SEDREN-763219 format. One line per 8 residues: number of its first residue (from 0); their letters; for each residue z, y, x of N, C-alpha, C. Coordinates in steps of 0.02 Angstrom, whole numbers, plus 32768, in hexadecimal, padded with zeros to 4 digits. Each point is the difference from the previous one (the first is absolute). Last residue first. Example, Ala and Ser with C-alpha at 12.3 -4.5 7.8 and 13.67 -1.06 7.14 Angstrom:
2
1> sa> 8162 7F90 8282 8003 803B 802A 8025 8037 7FD9 | 7FFC 7EE2 800F 8000 803B 7FD3 8000 803C 802D
//
This chain:
80
79> xxxxxxxx> 7CCB 94DC F0F2 7FFB 7FCA 8032 7FC0 8008 8027 | 80B9 808D 7F58 7FBD 8004 801E 7FFD 7FCC 8038 | 809D 803C 7F12 7FF9 7FDE 8040 7FB8 8005 8018 | 806C 80C2 7F65 7FE9 7FBA 7FFA 7FF8 7FE3 8046 | 8092 80DA 7F7A 7FDA 7FE5 8039 7FED 7FB7 7FF4 | 805F 80CF 7F73 7FE9 7FBC 7FEF 7FD4 7FE3 8037 | 8023 80FB 8030 801D 7FD9 7FCA 7FDE 7FBD 7FF9 | 803D 80DA 80B6 7FCF 7FCD 7FF0 801F 7FD4 7FCB
71> xxxxxxxx> 802D 8106 8071 8016 7FC7 7FD7 7FC5 7FD2 7FF1 | 804F 80C1 80C6 7FC9 7FE6 7FD9 8018 7FC2 7FDA | 80B9 80BD 8042 7FD0 7FD2 801F 7FC8 7FEB 7FD0 | 8013 80C6 7FD5 8010 7FE0 803F 8041 7FDB 7FF3 | 7F6B 8024 7F4F 7FFF 803F 8024 8009 7FEB 8048 | 7FD7 7F66 7F23 7FEE 800D 8046 7FFE 804A 8010 | 8021 7F84 7F29 803C 7FFA 802A 7FF3 8014 8048 | 7F52 8005 7F5D 8038 8020 7FDD 803F 8000 802C
63> xxxxxxxx> 7F37 7F8F 8046 7FFE 8048 800A 803B 8023 7FDF | 7FD3 7F08 8062 8020 801C 7FC5 8005 804C 800A | 7F59 7F33 8067 8027 803D 800E 801A 801B 7FBE | 7FB4 7F08 8054 7FFA 802B 7FC5 802E 803C 800B | 7F90 7F19 808A 8021 8041 8005 7FF2 8028 7FC1 | 7FA3 7F24 802F 8048 7FF9 800B 8025 8041 8004 | 7EFF 8007 8033 8020 7FC8 7FDE 804A 7FFD 8013 | 7F75 80E1 7FF6 8011 7FCF 8034 8027 7FC9 7FDE
55> xxxxxxxx> 7F78 8100 7FCA 800D 7FBA 7FEC 800D 7FD4 803D | 8045 8102 8004 7FC1 7FDB 8005 800F 7FB7 7FEF | 8073 810D 7FD9 8007 7FBA 8012 7FBC 7FDE 7FFD | 8072 810A 8021 7FC9 7FD5 7FE9 800E 7FB9 8015 | 8069 8116 7FF4 800E 7FB8 8005 7FC5 7FD8 7FE5 | 7FFB 80EF 7FFF 8015 7FEF 8044 800E 7FB6 800A | 7F43 8064 7F50 8049 7FFD 8007 8014 7FEA 8046 | 7F86 807F 8032 8013 8006 7FBA 7FE3 7FC4 7FDA
47> xxxxxxxx> 804B 8048 8115 7FD3 7FE4 7FCE 8019 800E 7FB9 | 8077 8036 80D0 7FC7 802D 7FF6 7FCF 7FE8 7FCB | 80C7 7F80 8048 8011 803D 7FDB 7FC5 802E 7FF2 | 8010 7EF5 801B 7FE0 8034 8028 800A 8042 7FDB | 8041 7EE9 8001 8019 8040 7FE8 7FE4 8034 8030 | 7FB8 7EF1 7FBB 800B 8037 802D 8019 803D 7FDB | 7FD0 7EDB 7FF1 801D 803E 7FE6 7FFD 8035 8036 | 7FA6 7F25 8020 800C 7FFA 7FB9 801E 803F 7FE1
39> xxxxxxxx> 7F66 7F98 80E3 8028 8037 7FE5 8009 7FF6 7FB5 | 7FDB 7F39 80B9 7FDE 8028 7FCC 802F 8035 7FE4 | 803A 7F52 80A5 7FCC 802A 801D 7FDB 802B 7FCE | 80BA 7F72 7FC0 7FCC 7FD6 801E 7FC5 8028 801A | 808A 809E 7F87 8013 7FB9 7FF9 7FC5 7FD8 801B | 8063 8116 800E 7FCE 7FCA 8005 8020 7FBC 7FF3 | 8022 8127 7FE3 801E 7FBD 8000 7FC9 7FCC 7FFE | 8025 811A 804A 7FD7 7FC9 7FE4 8025 7FBE 8007
31> xxxxxxxx> 8014 8123 8009 8026 7FC2 800A 7FD9 7FC9 7FDD | 7FB9 8108 8064 7FFF 7FC8 7FD1 8033 7FCB 8015 | 7FF5 80EB 8053 7FBC 7FF3 7FEB 8000 7FC9 7FCC | 80C4 80BB 804A 7FEF 7FBB 7FF4 7FB8 7FFA 7FE9 | 8066 80C1 80A4 7FEE 7FF4 7FBA 7FEC 7FB7 7FF9 | 80B2 807D 80BC 7FBD 7FE8 7FF1 7FF6 7FF6 7FB5 | 80CB 803E 8086 7FD8 8038 7FE8 7FB9 7FEC 7FED | 80B2 7F49 7FFC 8013 803C 8025 7FD7 803A 7FE4
23> xxxxxxxx> 8005 7F1A 7FAE 7FC4 8021 8018 800E 803B 802E | 8075 7F0F 7FB2 8014 8045 800D 7FC4 8023 8020 | 802C 7F14 7F58 7FE3 8022 803A 801B 8047 8005 | 8008 7EF5 7F7B 801D 8042 8007 7FE6 8020 8041 | 7FC0 7F33 7F4A 7FEE 801A 8042 801B 8047 8004 | 8015 7F0F 7F5A 8014 8045 8011 7FED 8011 8047 | 7FE7 7F4A 7F18 7FEC 800C 8045 800F 8049 8010 | 804E 7F38 7F3F 7FFA 8046 8013 7FEF 8004 804A
15> xxxxxxxx> 7FE6 7F41 7F23 8013 8010 8045 7FF8 804B 800B | 8017 7F2E 7F2B 7FE8 8040 8019 8017 8009 8048 | 7FCE 7F0A 7F80 8030 8037 8007 7FDE 803F 801A | 7F8F 7F2D 7FE6 8010 801B 7FBE 8032 8039 8002 | 8003 7F58 80CB 7FC5 800C 7FD6 8017 8015 7FBA | 809C 8034 80D0 7FF2 7FC8 7FD4 7FC6 8012 7FD3 | 802E 8060 80FA 8005 8013 7FBA 7FED 7FC3 7FD7 | 804B 804D 8113 7FEA 7FD0 7FCE 8008 801E 7FBB
7> xxxxxxxx> 8027 8087 80BD 7FE6 7FC5 8024 7FE2 7FCF 7FCF | 8008 810E 7FCE 8027 7FC2 7FFA 7FDF 7FC6 8026 | 7FF3 8103 8049 7FD8 7FD1 7FD9 8029 7FC0 7FFA | 800C 810A 806F 8026 7FCE 7FDC 7FD3 7FD7 7FD3 | 8011 80BE 80D8 7FCE 7FD8 7FDD 8025 7FC6 7FDF | 802C 8105 8083 801A 7FC2 7FE3 7FC9 7FDD 7FD8 | 7FD7 80C5 8083 8047 7FF8 8011 801D 7FBF 7FE6 | 7F05 8073 8050 8020 7FD5 7FD0 8048 7FF7 8017
//
């Protein structure tokens, strides 16, 4: 991993972008996974069909239309 960009704060109802940059050199990417509160809410696995998959997680809505890289999350809600 060469860079990891996640906003410190996001106002409820706003969108956010998560970014994980990496340099594989000569290796093949297996997967990139994102978690919230210990639960996986998104993964990108090039060997799968489809390669992108999201999982239900309160307060997280993955915007597939805007998500290549970085990962776009829309209309975030407060999680207490």
